[in-house]
KEKE-3310 file (N, C-alpha, C; in steps of 0.2 Angstrom, whole numbers, plus 5000, padded with zeros to 4 digits):
npx = (4960:4971:4976:4985:4996:4997:5009:5008:5001:5011:5021:5015:5012:5026:5031:5023:5027:5038:5033:5018:5009:5003:4995:5001:5014:5018:5019:5029:5040:5041:5045:5057:5065:5066:5057:5048:5053:5048:5035:5020:5018:5004:4991:4978:4980:4987:4978:4968:4974:4976:4963:4959:4968:4963:4950:4953:4958:4971:4978:4975:4965:4973:4972:4963:4966:4966:4975:4974:4969:4972:4969:4960:4969:4973:4980:4988:4991:5000:4993:4994:4991:4994:5008:5011:5005:5013:5026:5023:5018:5030:5039:5033:5033:5046:5052:5045:5045:5035:5024:5024:5014:5020:5024:5033:5037:5024:5022:5033:5028:5020:5028:5029:5020:5026:5039:5054:5064:5059:5057:5070:5074:5066:5069:5083:5081:5075:5086:5094:5087:5088:5101:5103:5095:5102:5114:5110:5105:5116:5124:5116:5115:5128:5130:5120:5125:5135:5128:5119:5115:5119:5109:5097:5097:5095:5084:5085:5098:5094:5085:5093:5102:5092:5089:5102:5103:5092:5096:5107:5101:5092:5101:5107:5097:5094:5106:5105:5093:5098:5108:5100:5099:5088:5072:5056:5041:5026:5014:5017:5017:5004:4998:5003:4997:4984:4984:4988:4977:4967:4971:4970:4956:4952:4957:4950:4937:4939:4941:4929:4921:4926:4922:4908:4907:4911:4901)
npy = (4883:4895:4911:4925:4916:4919:4923:4915:4904:4900:4896:4885:4876:4873:4867:4856:4849:4843:4833:4825:4835:4842:4858:4862:4857:4863:4877:4876:4872:4883:4893:4887:4888:4901:4909:4917:4930:4934:4931:4934:4925:4921:4911:4911:4916:4906:4895:4900:4901:4888:4883:4890:4884:4871:4872:4876:4865:4862:4856:4842:4833:4821:4814:4814:4816:4813:4815:4811:4824:4834:4846:4841:4835:4839:4832:4836:4834:4838:4841:4836:4847:4857:4857:4860:4873:4880:4880:4888:4900:4904:4906:4917:4927:4928:4932:4943:4959:4967:4980:4982:4984:4997:5004:5014:5019:5025:5034:5043:5049:5059:5067:5081:5086:5087:5097:5102:5101:5092:5081:5077:5074:5063:5054:5052:5045:5034:5029:5025:5014:5006:5003:4996:4985:4980:4976:4966:4957:4954:4947:4936:4930:4926:4917:4907:4903:4894:4882:4879:4877:4890:4893:4891:4903:4913:4922:4930:4936:4944:4953:4959:4966:4975:4982:4988:4996:5004:5011:5018:5027:5034:5041:5049:5058:5064:5071:5080:5087:5092:5101:5110:5108:5101:5106:5113:5122:5121:5130:5137:5127:5123:5135:5135:5123:5126:5137:5129:5120:5130:5135:5124:5122:5133:5131:5120:5125:5135:5126:5120:5131:5134:5123:5124:5136:5131:5122)
npz = (4996:5003:4999:4999:5010:5028:5040:5051:5046:5037:5046:5053:5043:5039:5051:5052:5041:5045:5054:5060:5072:5088:5093:5105:5105:5093:5098:5108:5100:5091:5101:5105:5094:5092:5085:5090:5088:5076:5076:5085:5099:5103:5110:5104:5091:5085:5085:5078:5065:5063:5061:5050:5040:5041:5036:5023:5019:5019:5029:5040:5052:5063:5074:5090:5108:5125:5141:5157:5167:5158:5145:5130:5116:5099:5085:5071:5053:5038:5022:5005:4996:5005:5006:4994:4993:5003:4997:4986:4991:4999:4988:4982:4993:4996:4984:4979:4983:4996:5002:5018:5033:5045:5060:5063:5051:5048:5058:5056:5045:5050:5057:5057:5066:5078:5085:5078:5087:5097:5090:5087:5100:5103:5093:5096:5108:5102:5095:5105:5111:5100:5099:5110:5108:5097:5102:5111:5102:5094:5103:5106:5094:5092:5103:5099:5087:5090:5092:5083:5065:5053:5044:5051:5058:5050:5048:5059:5057:5046:5053:5062:5053:5047:5058:5061:5049:5051:5062:5058:5048:5057:5065:5056:5052:5065:5066:5056:5060:5072:5067:5060:5047:5043:5045:5050:5050:5057:5056:5044:5035:5035:5030:5017:5013:5013:5003:4992:4991:4988:4976:4968:4968:4962:4949:4945:4945:4934:4924:4923:4920:4907:4900:4900:4892:4880:4876)
capx = (4966:4972:4981:4991:4996:5000:5015:5006:5000:5018:5025:5012:5014:5033:5032:5019:5032:5043:5030:5011:5010:4997:4996:5006:5021:5020:5021:5036:5046:5042:5049:5064:5068:5066:5052:5044:5055:5044:5028:5018:5015:4997:4988:4973:4982:4989:4972:4964:4977:4975:4956:4959:4971:4959:4944:4956:4960:4978:4980:4969:4966:4975:4969:4962:4967:4966:4979:4972:4965:4974:4964:4960:4974:4971:4986:4987:4996:5000:4991:4998:4989:4997:5015:5011:5004:5018:5031:5021:5018:5037:5042:5030:5035:5054:5054:5042:5044:5028:5024:5021:5013:5026:5022:5038:5036:5018:5023:5037:5025:5016:5032:5028:5016:5031:5044:5061:5068:5056:5058:5077:5075:5063:5074:5089:5078:5074:5093:5097:5084:5090:5108:5103:5093:5107:5119:5107:5104:5122:5126:5111:5117:5135:5129:5116:5129:5139:5124:5114:5118:5117:5102:5092:5097:5095:5079:5088:5103:5090:5082:5099:5104:5087:5090:5108:5101:5088:5100:5111:5097:5090:5107:5108:5091:5096:5112:5102:5089:5102:5112:5096:5098:5081:5068:5050:5036:5019:5010:5019:5015:4996:4997:5005:4992:4978:4985:4988:4970:4963:4973:4967:4949:4951:4959:4944:4932:4941:4940:4921:4918:4928:4918:4902:4907:4912:4896)
capy = (4887:4902:4914:4922:4913:4923:4921:4910:4898:4897:4893:4879:4871:4871:4863:4850:4846:4838:4827:4827:4837:4846:4865:4864:4855:4869:4883:4874:4872:4890:4896:4885:4890:4909:4911:4923:4936:4936:4929:4935:4919:4920:4905:4912:4917:4899:4891:4903:4899:4881:4882:4892:4879:4865:4874:4876:4858:4861:4852:4838:4830:4814:4811:4818:4812:4816:4812:4813:4830:4839:4847:4836:4838:4837:4831:4838:4833:4842:4838:4837:4854:4861:4857:4864:4880:4882:4882:4893:4906:4906:4909:4924:4931:4929:4934:4949:4964:4970:4986:4980:4989:4998:5009:5019:5023:5029:5039:5048:5053:5064:5070:5088:5088:5088:5102:5098:5099:5086:5075:5075:5071:5056:5050:5050:5040:5028:5027:5022:5008:5002:5001:4991:4979:4977:4973:4960:4952:4951:4942:4930:4926:4923:4911:4902:4900:4888:4876:4878:4879:4897:4893:4892:4910:4918:4928:4934:4940:4949:4957:4963:4970:4980:4987:4992:5001:5009:5015:5023:5032:5038:5045:5054:5062:5067:5076:5086:5091:5096:5106:5115:5107:5098:5109:5114:5126:5118:5135:5139:5121:5124:5141:5132:5118:5130:5140:5124:5118:5135:5135:5118:5123:5139:5128:5116:5130:5138:5121:5119:5137:5133:5118:5127:5141:5128:5119)
capz = (4996:5006:4995:5001:5017:5033:5043:5056:5042:5035:5052:5055:5038:5040:5057:5050:5036:5049:5057:5063:5079:5091:5094:5111:5102:5089:5102:5111:5095:5089:5106:5105:5088:5092:5080:5093:5086:5070:5077:5092:5101:5106:5108:5100:5084:5083:5084:5072:5059:5062:5059:5043:5036:5041:5032:5016:5017:5018:5034:5042:5059:5063:5080:5096:5114:5132:5146:5163:5167:5153:5139:5124:5111:5093:5081:5064:5048:5032:5016:4998:4994:5010:5004:4987:4995:5007:4993:4981:4995:5000:4982:4981:4998:4996:4977:4977:4989:4997:5007:5024:5039:5049:5064:5063:5045:5048:5063:5053:5040:5053:5062:5057:5071:5083:5084:5076:5094:5101:5085:5088:5106:5103:5088:5100:5112:5098:5094:5111:5111:5094:5101:5115:5104:5092:5106:5113:5096:5092:5108:5105:5088:5093:5107:5095:5081:5092:5093:5077:5058:5051:5040:5056:5061:5044:5049:5065:5054:5043:5057:5064:5047:5046:5064:5060:5044:5054:5067:5054:5046:5062:5067:5051:5053:5071:5065:5052:5065:5077:5064:5057:5040:5042:5050:5047:5054:5056:5054:5037:5031:5035:5025:5010:5011:5011:4997:4987:4990:4985:4969:4965:4968:4957:4943:4943:4943:4928:4919:4922:4916:4900:4897:4899:4887:4874:4874)
cpx = (4966:4978:4980:4991:4999:5006:5014:5005:5006:5021:5022:5013:5021:5034:5029:5023:5036:5039:5023:5013:5003:4999:5002:5013:5023:5023:5028:5041:5047:5046:5056:5068:5068:5062:5048:5047:5051:5036:5026:5014:5009:4994:4982:4975:4984:4983:4968:4967:4976:4968:4956:4962:4967:4953:4947:4958:4967:4982:4974:4971:4968:4972:4968:4963:4967:4970:4977:4968:4967:4969:4965:4965:4973:4978:4984:4992:4995:4997:4995:4997:4993:5004:5015:5010:5009:5024:5029:5021:5025:5040:5040:5033:5042:5055:5051:5041:5037:5029:5020:5019:5019:5024:5026:5037:5030:5019:5028:5034:5021:5021:5032:5024:5020:5036:5050:5065:5065:5057:5065:5078:5072:5067:5080:5087:5078:5081:5096:5094:5086:5097:5108:5100:5098:5112:5117:5107:5111:5125:5122:5113:5124:5134:5125:5121:5134:5135:5120:5117:5115:5111:5096:5092:5096:5090:5082:5094:5099:5088:5087:5101:5099:5088:5096:5107:5097:5091:5104:5107:5094:5095:5108:5103:5092:5101:5109:5097:5093:5106:5107:5095:5091:5077:5061:5046:5029:5014:5011:5017:5007:4995:4998:5000:4986:4978:4985:4980:4966:4965:4970:4960:4948:4952:4953:4938:4933:4939:4933:4918:4920:4924:4911:4901:4908:4906:4891)
cpy = (4894:4905:4922:4920:4919:4920:4915:4903:4895:4893:4886:4874:4869:4866:4856:4846:4841:4832:4830:4830:4841:4853:4866:4862:4861:4875:4882:4875:4879:4894:4894:4887:4898:4912:4917:4930:4939:4935:4931:4929:4919:4914:4905:4912:4910:4895:4894:4901:4892:4880:4885:4887:4873:4866:4874:4870:4857:4857:4848:4835:4823:4811:4816:4813:4816:4812:4815:4819:4836:4840:4842:4840:4835:4837:4832:4836:4837:4838:4840:4845:4859:4862:4861:4872:4883:4884:4888:4900:4908:4909:4916:4929:4933:4933:4941:4954:4966:4975:4983:4985:4991:5005:5015:5023:5027:5035:5045:5052:5059:5068:5078:5091:5089:5094:5099:5096:5093:5080:5073:5072:5064:5052:5048:5045:5033:5025:5023:5015:5003:4999:4995:4984:4976:4973:4966:4955:4949:4946:4936:4926:4923:4917:4905:4899:4894:4882:4874:4880:4886:4898:4894:4899:4915:4924:4933:4939:4946:4955:4962:4968:4976:4985:4991:4998:5006:5014:5020:5028:5037:5043:5051:5060:5067:5073:5082:5090:5095:5102:5112:5113:5104:5102:5110:5119:5124:5124:5137:5133:5122:5129:5138:5127:5121:5133:5135:5121:5123:5136:5129:5119:5128:5136:5124:5120:5133:5133:5120:5125:5136:5128:5120:5132:5137:5124:5123)
cpz = (5000:5002:4996:5008:5021:5036:5048:5052:5039:5040:5053:5049:5038:5045:5055:5044:5039:5051:5060:5070:5082:5092:5100:5109:5097:5093:5105:5106:5092:5094:5106:5100:5087:5087:5083:5091:5080:5071:5084:5094:5106:5105:5103:5092:5081:5081:5078:5065:5057:5059:5052:5038:5036:5036:5024:5014:5015:5024:5037:5049:5058:5068:5086:5102:5120:5137:5152:5163:5162:5148:5133:5119:5104:5089:5074:5059:5042:5026:5010:4996:4999:5008:4998:4989:4998:5002:4988:4985:4997:4994:4981:4986:4998:4989:4976:4983:4990:5002:5012:5029:5043:5053:5064:5057:5045:5053:5060:5048:5043:5058:5062:5063:5078:5081:5082:5082:5097:5096:5086:5094:5106:5098:5092:5105:5108:5097:5099:5112:5106:5096:5106:5112:5100:5096:5108:5108:5094:5096:5107:5099:5089:5098:5103:5090:5083:5092:5087:5070:5057:5048:5045:5060:5056:5045:5054:5062:5050:5047:5060:5059:5046:5052:5063:5054:5046:5058:5063:5051:5051:5065:5062:5051:5059:5070:5061:5056:5069:5074:5061:5050:5038:5047:5046:5052:5052:5053:5046:5033:5030:5030:5018:5008:5009:5004:4991:4985:4986:4977:4965:4963:4962:4950:4940:4941:4936:4922:4917:4918:4909:4897:4895:4893:4880:4871:4870)
residu = (MET:LEU:ASN:PRO:LEU:GLY:LEU:TRP:GLU:ILE:ALA:ILE:LEU:ALA:LEU:LEU:CYS:GLU:ALA:PRO:MET:HIS:PRO:TYR:GLN:MET:GLN:GLN:LEU:LEU:ARG:GLU:ARG:HIS:LYS:ASP:GLU:ILE:LEU:VAL:LEU:LYS:ARG:GLY:SER:LEU:TYR:HIS:ALA:ILE:ASN:ARG:LEU:VAL:ARG:ALA:LYS:LEU:ILE:ALA:VAL:VAL:SER:SER:SER:ARG:HIS:GLY:ARG:ARG:PRO:GLU:ARG:THR:THR:TYR:ARG:ILE:CYS:THR:ALA:GLY:ARG:GLN:GLN:LEU:VAL:HIS:SER:LEU:ARG:GLN:MET:ILE:GLY:VAL:PRO:ARG:ARG:GLU:PRO:ASN:ASP:PHE:LEU:ALA:SER:MET:SER:PHE:VAL:ILE:TYR:LEU:THR:PRO:SER:VAL:ALA:ALA:THR:LYS:LEU:THR:GLU:ARG:ALA:LEU:HIS:LEU:GLU:GLN:GLU:ILE:ARG:ALA:SER:GLU:ALA:ALA:LEU:LYS:ARG:ALA:ALA:VAL:ARG:VAL:LEU:ARG:ILE:HIS:LEU:ILE:GLU:SER:GLU:TYR:LEU:LEU:ALA:MET:ARG:ASN:ALA:GLU:LEU:LYS:TRP:VAL:ARG:GLY:VAL:ILE:ALA:GLU:LEU:ARG:SER:GLY:GLN:LEU:THR:TRP:ASP:LEU:GLN:LYS:ILE:PHE:VAL:GLN:LEU:ARG:ALA:SER:ARG:LYS:ALA:ALA:SER:LEU:HIS:LYS:GLU:ALA:LEU:ARG:THR:LYS:ARG:ARG:THR:GLU:ILE)
# end
């Protein structure tokens, strides 16, 4: 058992629910279905995930074949345990919010190391990129909606909604930075941090002294 499953394992198990297939077919289908928006389509990542699933006995080898000078291709099928694990993992992932790594979130936690002016400039740059991405995504969704059912585009809808929410928040922060409503002084922050550490140290020392006198 692999618990929890990663996105690559989820994608592979989902594809093998349709039919047995080899890795090259998987890559083709992921591209055709625009899953490259959520998965980095690196060949190594796909094969690593397949190997993990095989070791966990969630998928199994059906056959291996070679055509002409092409590399040998191994076809895989999903096992009963794989189907069960796929459903279990999806229930957990969809139902329970998780804190996931986010470079932008991490960078904003250190934004005080930029001046408010520079932060406003870089956030404005980010807003422009977001606007371009949103326009492109909206156009792509409109084109795709003519050809496929909405359920196949649901993750793209979610991504678009998240980008729109991020853009709204970024614009709000830019406005506060430009108006001076949000500002900071790094040197003053350092002074406050040092004072806070000193106060905490003195408090701990006072507690230790008190304990010694009580013994």
